[in-house]
mmCIF file of the C-alpha atoms, coordinates in Angstrom:
data_MODEL
# 
_entry.id   MODEL 
# 
loop_
_atom_site.group_PDB 
_atom_site.id 
_atom_site.type_symbol 
_atom_site.label_atom_id 
_atom_site.label_alt_id 
_atom_site.label_comp_id 
_atom_site.label_asym_id 
_atom_site.label_entity_id 
_atom_site.label_seq_id 
_atom_site.pdbx_PDB_ins_code 
_atom_site.Cartn_x 
_atom_site.Cartn_y 
_atom_site.Cartn_z 
_atom_site.occupancy 
_atom_site.B_iso_or_equiv 
_atom_site.pdbx_formal_charge 
_atom_site.auth_seq_id 
_atom_site.auth_comp_id 
_atom_site.auth_asym_id 
_atom_site.auth_atom_id 
_atom_site.pdbx_PDB_model_num 
ATOM 1   C CA . MET A 1 1   ? 86.969 -32.331 15.875 1.00 0.00 ? 1   MET A CA 1 
ATOM 2   C CA . PHE A 1 2   ? 85.661 -30.113 18.646 1.00 0.00 ? 2   PHE A CA 1 
ATOM 3   C CA . HIS A 1 3   ? 84.738 -26.432 18.438 1.00 0.00 ? 3   HIS A CA 1 
ATOM 4   C CA . ILE A 1 4   ? 85.525 -24.241 21.442 1.00 0.00 ? 4   ILE A CA 1 
ATOM 5   C CA . ILE A 1 5   ? 83.880 -20.856 22.019 1.00 0.00 ? 5   ILE A CA 1 
ATOM 6   C CA . GLU A 1 6   ? 85.246 -18.886 24.954 1.00 0.00 ? 6   GLU A CA 1 
ATOM 7   C CA . ASP A 1 7   ? 85.833 -15.161 25.279 1.00 0.00 ? 7   ASP A CA 1 
ATOM 8   C CA . ALA A 1 8   ? 88.548 -15.509 27.961 1.00 0.00 ? 8   ALA A CA 1 
ATOM 9   C CA . HIS A 1 9   ? 91.726 -15.915 25.904 1.00 0.00 ? 9   HIS A CA 1 
ATOM 10  C CA . ASP A 1 10  ? 93.726 -17.871 28.501 1.00 0.00 ? 10  ASP A CA 1 
ATOM 11  C CA . LEU A 1 11  ? 90.935 -20.342 29.196 1.00 0.00 ? 11  LEU A CA 1 
ATOM 12  C CA . ARG A 1 12  ? 90.214 -20.796 25.487 1.00 0.00 ? 12  ARG A CA 1 
ATOM 13  C CA . GLU A 1 13  ? 93.875 -21.544 24.804 1.00 0.00 ? 13  GLU A CA 1 
ATOM 14  C CA . ALA A 1 14  ? 94.076 -23.895 27.798 1.00 0.00 ? 14  ALA A CA 1 
ATOM 15  C CA . VAL A 1 15  ? 91.131 -25.959 26.507 1.00 0.00 ? 15  VAL A CA 1 
ATOM 16  C CA . VAL A 1 16  ? 92.683 -26.099 23.014 1.00 0.00 ? 16  VAL A CA 1 
ATOM 17  C CA . ASP A 1 17  ? 96.031 -27.162 24.523 1.00 0.00 ? 17  ASP A CA 1 
ATOM 18  C CA . ILE A 1 18  ? 94.390 -29.861 26.652 1.00 0.00 ? 18  ILE A CA 1 
ATOM 19  C CA . PHE A 1 19  ? 92.591 -31.279 23.628 1.00 0.00 ? 19  PHE A CA 1 
ATOM 20  C CA . GLN A 1 20  ? 95.679 -31.130 21.402 1.00 0.00 ? 20  GLN A CA 1 
ATOM 21  C CA . TYR A 1 21  ? 97.846 -32.786 24.056 1.00 0.00 ? 21  TYR A CA 1 
ATOM 22  C CA . HIS A 1 22  ? 95.416 -35.712 24.116 1.00 0.00 ? 22  HIS A CA 1 
ATOM 23  C CA . GLY A 1 23  ? 95.211 -35.946 20.325 1.00 0.00 ? 23  GLY A CA 1 
ATOM 24  C CA . PHE A 1 24  ? 91.837 -34.257 19.772 1.00 0.00 ? 24  PHE A CA 1 
ATOM 25  C CA . GLU A 1 25  ? 91.503 -31.750 16.957 1.00 0.00 ? 25  GLU A CA 1 
ATOM 26  C CA . SER A 1 26  ? 89.841 -28.476 17.826 1.00 0.00 ? 26  SER A CA 1 
ATOM 27  C CA . ILE A 1 27  ? 89.119 -25.035 16.445 1.00 0.00 ? 27  ILE A CA 1 
ATOM 28  C CA . SER A 1 28  ? 88.553 -22.094 18.783 1.00 0.00 ? 28  SER A CA 1 
ATOM 29  C CA . PHE A 1 29  ? 86.515 -18.919 18.567 1.00 0.00 ? 29  PHE A CA 1 
ATOM 30  C CA . ASP A 1 30  ? 86.383 -15.889 20.851 1.00 0.00 ? 30  ASP A CA 1 
ATOM 31  C CA . SER A 1 31  ? 82.700 -15.034 20.429 1.00 0.00 ? 31  SER A CA 1 
ATOM 32  C CA . SER A 1 32  ? 79.315 -16.383 19.435 1.00 0.00 ? 32  SER A CA 1 
ATOM 33  C CA . GLU A 1 33  ? 79.265 -14.026 16.481 1.00 0.00 ? 33  GLU A CA 1 
ATOM 34  C CA . GLN A 1 34  ? 82.623 -15.307 15.216 1.00 0.00 ? 34  GLN A CA 1 
ATOM 35  C CA . TYR A 1 35  ? 81.367 -18.889 15.477 1.00 0.00 ? 35  TYR A CA 1 
ATOM 36  C CA . LEU A 1 36  ? 78.111 -18.109 13.645 1.00 0.00 ? 36  LEU A CA 1 
ATOM 37  C CA . GLY A 1 37  ? 80.186 -16.609 10.838 1.00 0.00 ? 37  GLY A CA 1 
ATOM 38  C CA . TYR A 1 38  ? 82.246 -19.803 10.665 1.00 0.00 ? 38  TYR A CA 1 
ATOM 39  C CA . LEU A 1 39  ? 79.079 -21.935 10.401 1.00 0.00 ? 39  LEU A CA 1 
ATOM 40  C CA . THR A 1 40  ? 78.241 -20.317 7.074  1.00 0.00 ? 40  THR A CA 1 
ATOM 41  C CA . SER A 1 41  ? 81.781 -20.238 5.702  1.00 0.00 ? 41  SER A CA 1 
ATOM 42  C CA . PRO A 1 42  ? 83.114 -22.656 3.091  1.00 0.00 ? 42  PRO A CA 1 
ATOM 43  C CA . ASP A 1 43  ? 85.771 -23.700 5.643  1.00 0.00 ? 43  ASP A CA 1 
ATOM 44  C CA . TYR A 1 44  ? 83.159 -25.109 8.067  1.00 0.00 ? 44  TYR A CA 1 
ATOM 45  C CA . MET A 1 45  ? 83.945 -28.589 9.365  1.00 0.00 ? 45  MET A CA 1 
ATOM 46  C CA . PRO A 1 46  ? 81.194 -30.240 11.472 1.00 0.00 ? 46  PRO A CA 1 
ATOM 47  C CA . PRO A 1 47  ? 82.299 -30.983 15.038 1.00 0.00 ? 47  PRO A CA 1 
ATOM 48  C CA . ILE A 1 48  ? 81.590 -33.912 17.298 1.00 0.00 ? 48  ILE A CA 1 
ATOM 49  C CA . ALA A 1 49  ? 80.516 -31.297 19.855 1.00 0.00 ? 49  ALA A CA 1 
ATOM 50  C CA . VAL A 1 50  ? 80.695 -27.575 20.544 1.00 0.00 ? 50  VAL A CA 1 
ATOM 51  C CA . PHE A 1 51  ? 82.138 -26.510 23.913 1.00 0.00 ? 51  PHE A CA 1 
ATOM 52  C CA . THR A 1 52  ? 80.890 -23.012 24.710 1.00 0.00 ? 52  THR A CA 1 
ATOM 53  C CA . ASP A 1 53  ? 80.940 -20.412 27.412 1.00 0.00 ? 53  ASP A CA 1 
ATOM 54  C CA . VAL A 1 54  ? 77.592 -18.739 27.985 1.00 0.00 ? 54  VAL A CA 1 
ATOM 55  C CA . ASN A 1 55  ? 78.425 -15.387 29.583 1.00 0.00 ? 55  ASN A CA 1 
ATOM 56  C CA . MET A 1 56  ? 80.140 -13.516 26.767 1.00 0.00 ? 56  MET A CA 1 
ATOM 57  C CA . PRO A 1 57  ? 79.951 -9.952  25.450 1.00 0.00 ? 57  PRO A CA 1 
ATOM 58  C CA . GLY A 1 58  ? 77.452 -9.515  22.643 1.00 0.00 ? 58  GLY A CA 1 
ATOM 59  C CA . MET A 1 59  ? 75.482 -12.663 21.946 1.00 0.00 ? 59  MET A CA 1 
ATOM 60  C CA . SER A 1 60  ? 75.445 -15.065 24.887 1.00 0.00 ? 60  SER A CA 1 
ATOM 61  C CA . GLY A 1 61  ? 76.224 -18.735 24.447 1.00 0.00 ? 61  GLY A CA 1 
ATOM 62  C CA . TYR A 1 62  ? 72.585 -19.579 25.151 1.00 0.00 ? 62  TYR A CA 1 
ATOM 63  C CA . GLU A 1 63  ? 71.394 -17.182 22.441 1.00 0.00 ? 63  GLU A CA 1 
ATOM 64  C CA . MET A 1 64  ? 73.895 -18.716 20.034 1.00 0.00 ? 64  MET A CA 1 
ATOM 65  C CA . ILE A 1 65  ? 72.771 -22.276 20.869 1.00 0.00 ? 65  ILE A CA 1 
ATOM 66  C CA . ARG A 1 66  ? 69.146 -21.332 20.245 1.00 0.00 ? 66  ARG A CA 1 
ATOM 67  C CA . ALA A 1 67  ? 69.997 -19.661 16.920 1.00 0.00 ? 67  ALA A CA 1 
ATOM 68  C CA . ILE A 1 68  ? 72.016 -22.674 15.767 1.00 0.00 ? 68  ILE A CA 1 
ATOM 69  C CA . SER A 1 69  ? 69.423 -25.177 16.987 1.00 0.00 ? 69  SER A CA 1 
ATOM 70  C CA . ASN A 1 70  ? 66.875 -23.510 14.713 1.00 0.00 ? 70  ASN A CA 1 
ATOM 71  C CA . LEU A 1 71  ? 69.186 -24.259 11.759 1.00 0.00 ? 71  LEU A CA 1 
ATOM 72  C CA . ASP A 1 72  ? 70.842 -27.545 12.774 1.00 0.00 ? 72  ASP A CA 1 
ATOM 73  C CA . GLN A 1 73  ? 69.443 -29.736 15.521 1.00 0.00 ? 73  GLN A CA 1 
ATOM 74  C CA . THR A 1 74  ? 72.235 -32.303 15.199 1.00 0.00 ? 74  THR A CA 1 
ATOM 75  C CA . LEU A 1 75  ? 74.967 -30.259 16.898 1.00 0.00 ? 75  LEU A CA 1 
ATOM 76  C CA . LYS A 1 76  ? 75.793 -31.328 20.457 1.00 0.00 ? 76  LYS A CA 1 
ATOM 77  C CA . PHE A 1 77  ? 76.625 -28.529 22.914 1.00 0.00 ? 77  PHE A CA 1 
ATOM 78  C CA . VAL A 1 78  ? 78.712 -28.641 26.073 1.00 0.00 ? 78  VAL A CA 1 
ATOM 79  C CA . VAL A 1 79  ? 78.139 -25.539 28.185 1.00 0.00 ? 79  VAL A CA 1 
ATOM 80  C CA . MET A 1 80  ? 81.087 -24.354 30.281 1.00 0.00 ? 80  MET A CA 1 
ATOM 81  C CA . THR A 1 81  ? 79.766 -22.016 32.956 1.00 0.00 ? 81  THR A CA 1 
ATOM 82  C CA . SER A 1 82  ? 80.519 -20.538 36.349 1.00 0.00 ? 82  SER A CA 1 
ATOM 83  C CA . GLU A 1 83  ? 76.791 -20.379 37.077 1.00 0.00 ? 83  GLU A CA 1 
ATOM 84  C CA . THR A 1 84  ? 76.023 -22.465 40.133 1.00 0.00 ? 84  THR A CA 1 
ATOM 85  C CA . GLY A 1 85  ? 72.825 -23.955 38.757 1.00 0.00 ? 85  GLY A CA 1 
ATOM 86  C CA . ILE A 1 86  ? 71.081 -24.590 35.487 1.00 0.00 ? 86  ILE A CA 1 
ATOM 87  C CA . ARG A 1 87  ? 68.167 -22.216 35.003 1.00 0.00 ? 87  ARG A CA 1 
ATOM 88  C CA . GLN A 1 88  ? 64.930 -23.951 34.045 1.00 0.00 ? 88  GLN A CA 1 
ATOM 89  C CA . ASP A 1 89  ? 64.765 -22.096 30.723 1.00 0.00 ? 89  ASP A CA 1 
ATOM 90  C CA . HIS A 1 90  ? 68.207 -23.446 29.755 1.00 0.00 ? 90  HIS A CA 1 
ATOM 91  C CA . THR A 1 91  ? 67.864 -27.123 30.652 1.00 0.00 ? 91  THR A CA 1 
ATOM 92  C CA . ASP A 1 92  ? 67.398 -28.159 27.044 1.00 0.00 ? 92  ASP A CA 1 
ATOM 93  C CA . ALA A 1 93  ? 70.212 -26.010 25.644 1.00 0.00 ? 93  ALA A CA 1 
ATOM 94  C CA . ALA A 1 94  ? 73.046 -28.501 26.007 1.00 0.00 ? 94  ALA A CA 1 
ATOM 95  C CA . CYS A 1 95  ? 73.945 -32.144 26.390 1.00 0.00 ? 95  CYS A CA 1 
ATOM 96  C CA . ILE A 1 96  ? 76.439 -31.444 29.155 1.00 0.00 ? 96  ILE A CA 1 
ATOM 97  C CA . TYR A 1 97  ? 77.050 -28.629 31.612 1.00 0.00 ? 97  TYR A CA 1 
ATOM 98  C CA . VAL A 1 98  ? 80.564 -28.239 33.012 1.00 0.00 ? 98  VAL A CA 1 
ATOM 99  C CA . ALA A 1 99  ? 80.986 -26.143 36.130 1.00 0.00 ? 99  ALA A CA 1 
ATOM 100 C CA . LYS A 1 100 ? 83.923 -23.732 36.083 1.00 0.00 ? 100 LYS A CA 1 
ATOM 101 C CA . PRO A 1 101 ? 86.512 -24.120 37.332 1.00 0.00 ? 101 PRO A CA 1 
ATOM 102 C CA . PHE A 1 102 ? 87.001 -27.571 35.864 1.00 0.00 ? 102 PHE A CA 1 
ATOM 103 C CA . CYS A 1 103 ? 90.016 -29.796 35.519 1.00 0.00 ? 103 CYS A CA 1 
ATOM 104 C CA . PRO A 1 104 ? 91.538 -31.287 32.366 1.00 0.00 ? 104 PRO A CA 1 
ATOM 105 C CA . THR A 1 105 ? 90.474 -34.786 33.393 1.00 0.00 ? 105 THR A CA 1 
ATOM 106 C CA . ALA A 1 106 ? 86.800 -33.834 33.113 1.00 0.00 ? 106 ALA A CA 1 
ATOM 107 C CA . LEU A 1 107 ? 87.249 -32.383 29.623 1.00 0.00 ? 107 LEU A CA 1 
ATOM 108 C CA . ILE A 1 108 ? 89.157 -35.412 28.380 1.00 0.00 ? 108 ILE A CA 1 
ATOM 109 C CA . LEU A 1 109 ? 86.611 -37.832 29.833 1.00 0.00 ? 109 LEU A CA 1 
ATOM 110 C CA . MET A 1 110 ? 83.766 -35.946 28.162 1.00 0.00 ? 110 MET A CA 1 
ATOM 111 C CA . ALA A 1 111 ? 85.606 -35.716 24.844 1.00 0.00 ? 111 ALA A CA 1 
ATOM 112 C CA . GLU A 1 112 ? 86.357 -39.449 24.847 1.00 0.00 ? 112 GLU A CA 1 
ATOM 113 C CA . ARG A 1 113 ? 82.765 -40.344 25.611 1.00 0.00 ? 113 ARG A CA 1 
ATOM 114 C CA . LEU A 1 114 ? 81.369 -37.901 23.072 1.00 0.00 ? 114 LEU A CA 1 
ATOM 115 C CA . ILE A 1 115 ? 83.654 -39.452 20.445 1.00 0.00 ? 115 ILE A CA 1 
ATOM 116 C CA . ARG A 1 116 ? 82.509 -42.938 21.443 1.00 0.00 ? 116 ARG A CA 1 
ATOM 117 C CA . CYS A 1 117 ? 78.856 -41.898 21.132 1.00 0.00 ? 117 CYS A CA 1 
ATOM 118 C CA . HIS A 1 118 ? 79.541 -40.200 17.796 1.00 0.00 ? 118 HIS A CA 1 
ATOM 119 C CA . ASP A 1 119 ? 81.327 -43.292 16.470 1.00 0.00 ? 119 ASP A CA 1 
ATOM 120 C CA . SER A 1 120 ? 78.632 -45.648 17.752 1.00 0.00 ? 120 SER A CA 1 
ATOM 121 C CA . TYR A 1 121 ? 75.531 -43.721 16.733 1.00 0.00 ? 121 TYR A CA 1 
ATOM 122 C CA . GLY A 1 122 ? 76.636 -41.254 14.092 1.00 0.00 ? 122 GLY A CA 1 
ATOM 123 C CA . PRO A 1 123 ? 76.716 -37.457 14.010 1.00 0.00 ? 123 PRO A CA 1 
ATOM 124 C CA . THR A 1 124 ? 72.969 -36.957 13.753 1.00 0.00 ? 124 THR A CA 1 
ATOM 125 C CA . ALA A 1 125 ? 71.907 -39.281 16.568 1.00 0.00 ? 125 ALA A CA 1 
ATOM 126 C CA . SER A 1 126 ? 69.415 -37.520 18.788 1.00 0.00 ? 126 SER A CA 1 
ATOM 127 C CA . HIS A 1 127 ? 69.993 -39.820 21.774 1.00 0.00 ? 127 HIS A CA 1 
ATOM 128 C CA . ALA A 1 128 ? 72.741 -37.624 23.127 1.00 0.00 ? 128 ALA A CA 1 
ATOM 129 C CA . CYS A 1 129 ? 70.613 -34.605 23.859 1.00 0.00 ? 129 CYS A CA 1 
ATOM 130 C CA . VAL A 1 130 ? 67.310 -36.045 24.965 1.00 0.00 ? 130 VAL A CA 1 
ATOM 131 C CA . ASN A 1 131 ? 65.738 -34.003 27.707 1.00 0.00 ? 131 ASN A CA 1 
ATOM 132 C CA . SER A 1 132 ? 63.828 -36.769 29.425 1.00 0.00 ? 132 SER A CA 1 
ATOM 133 C CA . GLY A 1 133 ? 65.101 -36.875 32.946 1.00 0.00 ? 133 GLY A CA 1 
ATOM 134 C CA . ALA A 1 134 ? 66.944 -35.375 35.846 1.00 0.00 ? 134 ALA A CA 1 
ATOM 135 C CA . TRP A 1 135 ? 70.482 -34.093 35.652 1.00 0.00 ? 135 TRP A CA 1 
ATOM 136 C CA . LYS A 1 136 ? 73.037 -36.368 37.293 1.00 0.00 ? 136 LYS A CA 1 
ATOM 137 C CA . GLU A 1 137 ? 76.486 -35.684 38.594 1.00 0.00 ? 137 GLU A CA 1 
ATOM 138 C CA . PHE A 1 138 ? 79.233 -37.966 37.407 1.00 0.00 ? 138 PHE A CA 1 
ATOM 139 C CA . PRO A 1 139 ? 82.082 -38.436 39.859 1.00 0.00 ? 139 PRO A CA 1 
ATOM 140 C CA . THR A 1 140 ? 85.669 -38.305 38.705 1.00 0.00 ? 140 THR A CA 1 
ATOM 141 C CA . ALA A 1 141 ? 88.743 -40.032 40.002 1.00 0.00 ? 141 ALA A CA 1 
ATOM 142 C CA . ILE A 1 142 ? 89.788 -36.925 41.895 1.00 0.00 ? 142 ILE A CA 1 
ATOM 143 C CA . GLY A 1 143 ? 86.459 -36.283 43.552 1.00 0.00 ? 143 GLY A CA 1 
ATOM 144 C CA . GLY A 1 144 ? 84.369 -33.147 43.544 1.00 0.00 ? 144 GLY A CA 1 
ATOM 145 C CA . ALA A 1 145 ? 87.015 -30.869 42.033 1.00 0.00 ? 145 ALA A CA 1 
ATOM 146 C CA . CYS A 1 146 ? 85.705 -31.748 38.579 1.00 0.00 ? 146 CYS A CA 1 
ATOM 147 C CA . ARG A 1 147 ? 81.962 -31.354 38.555 1.00 0.00 ? 147 ARG A CA 1 
ATOM 148 C CA . TYR A 1 148 ? 79.989 -31.872 35.421 1.00 0.00 ? 148 TYR A CA 1 
ATOM 149 C CA . ARG A 1 149 ? 76.483 -32.977 34.606 1.00 0.00 ? 149 ARG A CA 1 
ATOM 150 C CA . CYS A 1 150 ? 74.671 -34.537 31.718 1.00 0.00 ? 150 CYS A CA 1 
ATOM 151 C CA . MET A 1 151 ? 71.141 -35.551 30.939 1.00 0.00 ? 151 MET A CA 1 
ATOM 152 C CA . ASP A 1 152 ? 70.210 -39.132 31.736 1.00 0.00 ? 152 ASP A CA 1 
ATOM 153 C CA . ASP A 1 153 ? 72.997 -41.543 30.815 1.00 0.00 ? 153 ASP A CA 1 
ATOM 154 C CA . MET A 1 154 ? 74.228 -39.796 27.697 1.00 0.00 ? 154 MET A CA 1 
ATOM 155 C CA . LEU A 1 155 ? 77.860 -40.218 28.716 1.00 0.00 ? 155 LEU A CA 1 
ATOM 156 C CA . ASP A 1 156 ? 77.324 -43.960 29.044 1.00 0.00 ? 156 ASP A CA 1 
ATOM 157 C CA . CYS A 1 157 ? 75.840 -43.858 25.557 1.00 0.00 ? 157 CYS A CA 1 
ATOM 158 C CA . ASN A 1 158 ? 73.834 -47.066 25.984 1.00 0.00 ? 158 ASN A CA 1 
ATOM 159 C CA . THR A 1 159 ? 76.765 -49.135 24.728 1.00 0.00 ? 159 THR A CA 1 
ATOM 160 C CA . GLU A 1 160 ? 76.798 -51.651 27.567 1.00 0.00 ? 160 GLU A CA 1 
# 
């Protein structure tokens, strides 16, 4: 299960469709506030990871991540952003940063690896979000069109 928070309706629906097409369950939300309300509802189902936009009306994705991290440090966040760089004060906010525009292949690759890490280490494993090194770019089969970054070797998940 993945949670998707994106204020742009078409992009939010595209991410949900991509996940569903590849057999991944997901729930989507159109704002940080809506997601925070879901966290405290009886319907809440913990995700493997939360994919979130950061530039949204009202509470930004970064503000939401900080608020949630104060309550639950086990959630893994994937930031989807059109920002060209990661500001120093946000480097510890997420496990993975995905540069918009991104392609479906990048999302599927990340989802598969996040699931593998979750299955190997459990939902509360802190290895996935350690902030102990430089950001790296991971190439994809189609080259630079799908750029995403993660801390250290989180996507490799130390399973080799």
